[in-house]
C-alpha positions in Angstrom: -43.1 23.2 41.5 -43.5 19.9 39.7 -44.6 20.1 36.1 -47.8 18.3 35.2 -47.9 15.5 32.6 -49.0 16.5 29.0 -52.7 16.4 28.4 -54.0 14.1 25.6 -57.6 14.6 24.6 -59.1 11.8 22.5 -62.4 12.3 20.8 -64.3 9.1 20.1 -64.2 5.7 21.8 -64.5 3.6 18.7 -61.8 1.2 17.5 -59.3 3.9 16.8 -59.9 6.0 19.9 -59.7 2.9 22.2 -56.5 1.7 20.6 -54.9 5.1 21.0 -55.9 5.2 24.7 -54.6 1.8 25.4 -51.3 2.5 23.6 -50.7 5.4 26.0 -51.4 3.2 29.0 -47.9 3.4 30.4 -47.0 6.9 29.0 -46.5 9.8 31.4 -49.6 11.6 30.1 -53.1 12.5 31.3 -55.7 11.2 28.9 -59.2 12.6 28.5 -61.4 10.3 26.4 -64.6 12.0 25.3 -67.5 10.2 23.5 -71.2 11.1 23.0 -72.1 7.6 24.2 -71.0 5.7 27.3 -70.3 2.5 25.5 -68.1 1.1 22.8 -70.0 -0.7 20.0 -68.6 -3.5 17.8 -70.1 -2.1 14.6 -69.4 -5.1 12.3 -72.1 -7.0 14.2 -74.7 -4.3 14.3 -76.6 -6.0 11.4 -77.2 -9.0 13.7 -78.9 -6.7 16.3 -81.0 -5.2 13.4 -82.1 -8.7 12.4 -82.8 -10.0 15.9 -79.9 -12.5 16.1 -78.1 -10.7 18.9 -79.1 -8.2 21.6 -77.3 -4.8 21.9 -75.6 -5.9 25.2 -73.9 -8.7 23.3 -71.9 -6.3 21.1 -71.4 -3.2 23.3 -69.5 -2.6 26.5 -69.3 0.4 28.9 -66.2 2.5 28.1 -65.4 3.0 31.8 -65.4 -0.7 32.4 -63.0 -1.3 29.5 -60.6 1.3 30.8 -61.2 0.7 34.5 -57.6 -0.4 35.2 -55.9 2.4 33.1 -55.2 5.0 35.8 -54.1 7.7 33.4 -57.4 7.7 31.5 -60.5 9.7 32.4 -63.7 9.2 30.5 -66.4 11.8 29.9 -69.7 11.5 28.1 -70.1 14.7 26.2 -70.8 16.0 22.7 -68.2 18.1 20.8 -69.4 21.5 19.5 -66.1 22.9 18.1 -62.3 22.9 18.3 -60.2 26.0 18.8 -56.8 24.9 17.5 -55.3 28.3 18.4 -56.3 28.2 22.0 -55.8 24.4 22.0 -59.3 23.8 23.4 -62.1 21.3 22.6 -65.5 22.9 23.3 -68.3 20.5 24.4 -71.7 20.9 25.7 -70.2 20.0 29.1 -67.6 22.7 28.9 -64.1 23.2 27.4 -61.2 20.7 27.6 -57.6 22.0 26.9 -55.0 19.7 25.3 -51.4 19.4 24.5 -52.1 16.6 22.1 -55.4 16.0 20.3 -56.6 12.8 18.7 -59.8 12.9 16.6 -61.4 9.5 16.1 -65.1 10.4 15.8 -65.8 7.9 13.0 -68.4 8.0 10.3 -72.1 8.6 9.9 -74.6 7.7 7.2 -74.4 9.7 4.0 -77.5 10.2 1.8 -75.6 12.0 -1.0 -77.5 15.3 -0.5 -80.9 13.6 0.2 -80.8 13.9 4.0 -84.6 13.6 4.2 -84.3 10.0 3.2 -82.9 9.3 6.7 -86.4 9.4 8.1 -87.7 6.5 6.0 -84.4 4.6 5.2 -82.3 4.3 8.3 -78.7 3.4 8.0 -76.7 1.2 10.4 -74.0 3.0 12.4 -75.2 2.9 16.0 -77.2 0.7 18.3 -80.1 3.1 18.0 -80.1 2.5 14.3 -80.0 -1.3 14.7 -83.0 -1.3 17.1 -84.9 1.0 14.9 -84.4 -1.2 11.9 -85.3 -4.3 13.9 -88.5 -2.6 15.0 -89.3 -1.7 11.4 -88.7 -5.2 10.1 -90.6 -7.0 12.9 -93.4 -4.5 12.8 -93.9 -5.0 9.1 -94.7 -8.6 9.7 -97.1 -7.8 12.5 -98.9 -5.2 10.4 -99.1 -7.6 7.5 -100.8 -10.1 9.8 -103.4 -7.4 10.5 -103.8 -6.1 6.9 -107.0 -6.9 5.1 -106.0 -5.7 1.7 -103.8 -8.0 -0.4 -101.9 -5.1 -2.0 -101.1 -3.6 1.4 -100.0 -7.0 2.7 -97.7 -7.4 -0.3 -96.2 -4.0 0.3 -95.6 -4.7 4.0 -93.9 -8.0 3.2 -91.4 -6.3 0.8 -88.1 -5.3 2.3 -85.6 -3.1 0.3 -81.9 -2.7 1.1 -80.1 0.1 -0.7 -76.4 -0.6 -1.2 -74.6 -3.7 -2.2 -71.5 -3.5 -0.1 -70.8 -5.8 2.9 -73.5 -4.2 5.1 -76.1 -4.5 2.4 -75.2 -8.1 1.5 -75.2 -9.1 5.2 -78.6 -7.4 5.8 -80.2 -8.9 2.8 -79.1 -12.4 3.7 -80.1 -12.0 7.3 -83.6 -10.7 6.5 -84.1 -13.5 4.1 -83.3 -16.0 6.9 -85.7 -14.2 9.3 -88.5 -14.5 6.7 -87.8 -18.0 5.3 -86.8 -19.7 8.5 -87.1 -17.9 11.8 -90.7 -16.6 11.4 -91.9 -19.3 8.9 -94.4 -20.9 11.4 -95.2 -18.0 13.7 -98.1 -16.4 11.9 -101.6 -17.6 11.0 -102.9 -15.2 8.3 -99.6 -14.6 6.4 -96.8 -16.8 5.3 -93.5 -14.9 6.0 -91.8 -17.1 3.4 -93.5 -15.2 0.7 -91.8 -12.0 1.7 -89.8 -10.2 -1.0 -86.3 -9.0 -0.2 -84.8 -6.6 -2.7 -81.1 -5.6 -2.7 -80.4 -2.6 -4.8 -76.9 -1.6 -5.9 -76.2 1.5 -8.0 -72.9 0.0 -9.3 -72.3 -2.9 -11.7 -71.8 -5.6 -9.1 -72.1 -6.4 -5.4 -69.1 -6.2 -3.0 -67.1 -3.9 -5.4 -64.0 -4.0 -3.2 -63.9 -7.8 -3.4 -62.8 -10.0 -6.3 -65.2 -10.5 -9.2 -65.3 -14.2 -8.3 -66.5 -13.5 -4.8 -68.9 -10.8 -6.0 -70.5 -13.3 -8.3 -70.6 -15.9 -5.5 -72.4 -13.4 -3.2 -75.0 -12.6 -5.9 -75.6 -16.3 -6.7 -75.9 -17.2 -3.0 -78.4 -14.4 -2.3 -80.5 -15.3 -5.3 -80.6 -18.9 -4.1 -81.9 -17.6 -0.8 -84.7 -15.8 -2.6 -83.3 -12.3 -2.7 -84.0 -10.1 -5.7 -80.6 -8.6 -6.6 -80.7 -5.4 -8.7 -77.4 -3.9 -9.9 -76.8 -0.8 -12.0 -80.0 0.5 -10.4 -79.5 3.9 -8.6 -82.4 5.0 -6.4 -84.1 8.1 -7.6 -86.4 8.8 -4.7 -87.3 7.2 -1.3 -90.3 7.7 0.9 -92.2 6.0 3.7 -93.9 3.6 1.3 -91.1 2.5 -1.0 -88.4 3.6 -3.5 -88.4 4.9 -7.1 -85.9 3.5 -9.7 -85.4 4.3 -13.4 -87.3 1.1 -14.1 -90.3 1.8 -11.9 -91.4 1.9 -8.3 -91.0 -0.7 -5.6 -93.6 -0.5 -2.8 -92.1 -1.6 0.4 -92.9 -1.9 4.1 -89.3 -1.4 5.3 -86.3 0.3 3.6 -82.7 0.0 4.9 -79.9 2.3 3.8 -76.4 0.7 3.3 -75.2 2.8 0.4 -72.7 5.3 1.9 -71.1 7.0 4.8 -69.3 10.2 5.5 -67.1 11.4 8.4 -68.4 13.3 11.4 -67.7 17.1 11.0 -64.1 17.1 12.2 -63.1 19.0 9.0 -65.5 21.8 9.9 -64.2 21.9 13.5 -60.6 22.2 12.2 -61.3 24.2 9.0 -59.2 21.6 7.3 -58.8 20.2 3.8 -61.0 17.1 3.3 -62.3 14.7 0.6 -65.8 14.4 -0.7 -66.7 12.1 2.2 -65.7 14.7 4.7 -62.5 12.9 5.7 -59.7 15.2 6.9 -56.5 15.0 4.7 -53.6 14.2 7.0 -49.9 13.8 6.7 -48.1 10.4 6.6 -47.8 10.5 10.4 -51.6 11.1 10.6 -51.2 14.6 11.9 -53.1 17.6 10.6 -51.4 19.8 8.1 -49.6 22.6 10.0 -50.0 20.9 13.4 -47.6 18.3 14.8 -49.8 17.7 17.9 -53.3 17.2 16.3 -54.0 13.8 14.8 -57.0 12.5 12.9 -57.5 8.7 12.6 -60.0 6.0 11.5 -63.0 6.8 9.3 -62.4 10.5 9.9 -59.0 10.5 8.2 -57.9 10.5 4.5 -54.5 9.0 4.1 -52.9 6.9 1.4 -51.0 3.6 1.9 -47.7 2.8 0.4 -49.3 1.8 -3.0 -51.0 5.2 -3.3 -54.5 4.0 -2.5 -56.6 5.5 0.2 -56.6 3.5 3.5 -60.1 1.9 3.6 -62.6 2.7 6.3 -62.3 -0.7 8.1 -62.1 -1.5 11.8 -58.7 -3.0 11.3 -57.4 0.2 9.8 -58.8 2.3 12.6 -57.1 0.1 15.2 -53.8 0.3 13.4 -54.0 4.1 13.2 -55.0 4.4 16.9 -52.2 2.2 18.0 -49.7 4.1 15.9 -50.8 7.5 17.1 -50.7 6.4 20.7 -47.1 5.1 20.3 -46.1 8.3 18.4 -47.4 10.6 21.2 -45.6 8.5 23.8 -42.4 8.6 21.7 -42.6 12.4 21.3 -43.2 12.9 25.1 -40.0 10.9 25.6 -38.1 13.0 23.0 -38.1 10.3 20.4 -39.7 9.9 17.0 -41.3 7.2 14.8 -41.4 6.6 11.1 -44.6 7.4 9.1 -47.7 5.3 9.5 -47.7 2.1 7.4 -51.1 0.4 6.8 -51.2 -3.3 6.6 -54.2 -4.7 4.9 -55.5 -7.6 7.1 -58.1 -8.8 4.6 -61.8 -8.4 3.8 -64.7 -10.5 5.1 -68.4 -10.5 4.5 -71.1 -13.0 5.5 -74.0 -13.7 3.2 -76.0 -15.9 5.5 -76.2 -19.2 7.2 -73.2 -21.3 6.1 -72.0 -18.7 3.5 -69.3 -16.0 3.7 -66.5 -14.7 1.6 -62.9 -14.1 2.9 -60.0 -12.5 1.2 -56.7 -12.5 3.2 -54.0 -12.1 0.6 -53.4 -15.6 -0.9 -56.2 -17.0 1.4 -59.5 -17.0 -0.5 -62.4 -18.7 1.2 -66.1 -18.9 0.6 -69.1 -21.1 1.6 -69.2 -22.9 4.9 -65.4 -22.7 5.5 -65.5 -19.0 4.9 -68.5 -18.7 7.3 -66.6 -20.6 10.0 -63.6 -18.4 9.5 -65.7 -15.2 9.6 -67.4 -16.4 12.8 -64.1 -17.2 14.5 -62.6 -13.8 13.6 -65.6 -11.8 14.9 -65.8 -13.7 18.1 -62.1 -13.3 18.7 -62.3 -9.5 18.3 -65.2 -9.1 20.7 -64.3 -7.5 24.0 -64.6 -9.6 27.1 -64.8 -13.4 27.7 -68.6 -13.1 28.5 -69.5 -11.6 25.2 -67.4 -14.1 23.3 -69.1 -16.9 25.0 -72.6 -15.5 24.7 -72.2 -14.7 21.0 -70.7 -18.1 20.3 -73.5 -20.0 22.1 -76.1 -17.8 20.5 -74.8 -18.4 17.0 -74.5 -22.2 17.7 -78.1 -22.2 19.0 -79.3 -20.3 16.0 -77.5 -22.5 13.6 -79.0 -25.7 15.1 -82.6 -24.4 15.7 -83.0 -21.6 13.1 -84.2 -19.4 16.1 -83.4 -15.8 16.8 -83.8 -14.8 20.5 -83.9 -11.0 20.3 -87.2 -10.6 18.4 -88.4 -7.7 20.5 -90.3 -4.7 19.2 -89.4 -1.8 21.5 -90.0 1.9 21.5 -93.2 1.7 19.6 -94.6 5.2 18.9 -97.9 6.0 20.5 -101.0 5.4 18.3 -102.7 8.6 17.4 -106.5 8.3 16.9 -108.3 10.7 14.6 -110.7 13.0 16.4 
């Protein structure tokens, strides 16, 4: 009786999970790829969906379509409940899946540092649902301000707060400023969107803390020139539906966006494994779980150090490198071979601040301003999946650059109005 090929179960179809799947494309294995969504999302551009520059379809692709030609891969849309490492089974709401090799690439979620109730009023930006919710909140604030008859309420509605001064926060602040100062400038009659106040709050001493101090200062100066109020060394004490509280006082706001922290999905709980403060599973140099040679954790879910002793950052490029490595490692082990430990190669850091402004750090290559923005745009278009999406995004950005217009200004999923009885 012929022996079946080894079963590889991959949890998550993000950057790491897809790379692992593709790396096993020619290996004699049967791959089961499980994700709670039926699409892969290009997360670095989620903020552009949130600020009406792009539509969700421009940055997301059906997983089945991506892997349609890979015959050894089967895709299931299901949500993981637990993992039984002893029985070698992944339990999902759709039933159990047994494995010979397991790759966990479930990514990260928003972290509110123990204030989970803030999620209701300060949405983060990790999924398309988050982006459309933020877009709805931003555009609705302008619409409600047009209706408001009280000056104080109108001022509150036209105040937008972004919490967190990392790349996502900086990108969101710059994009909202462009929406208010340019895109919507002539669309209203009773309000002037250009008077909107955009506040970027960072608890640390400077913006973009993982970038050089020079680029951190450049980002701050550029945002200030765009009319953004930048507040550093200002941790948020409380957040509710009408604004935020800081040590220096309260800021009344019509919309609050969270960009201050993330944590891993609960893989550490599923595995009863050692993890760091962000919930990332501590793995060995070959990205395998302590005590298990056939269970791997990659991407934002894994804690591993590079050759210099620093933790590998939670970047898309790192997740892709880990996924490709683990796929090759499994293929090698099936063939009775081995590979050296994982070696992370830092491919640089990029962040856009707004129209004609970005910062780029690629080793000796240090760019900012318009040249940095062009480089940032080219890199993001290159890494999009599919020729159609690359073309659409490139044309959309060119049109927006020339006309200052944003074509995805739709308010969807508006909750029903409840009238008092």
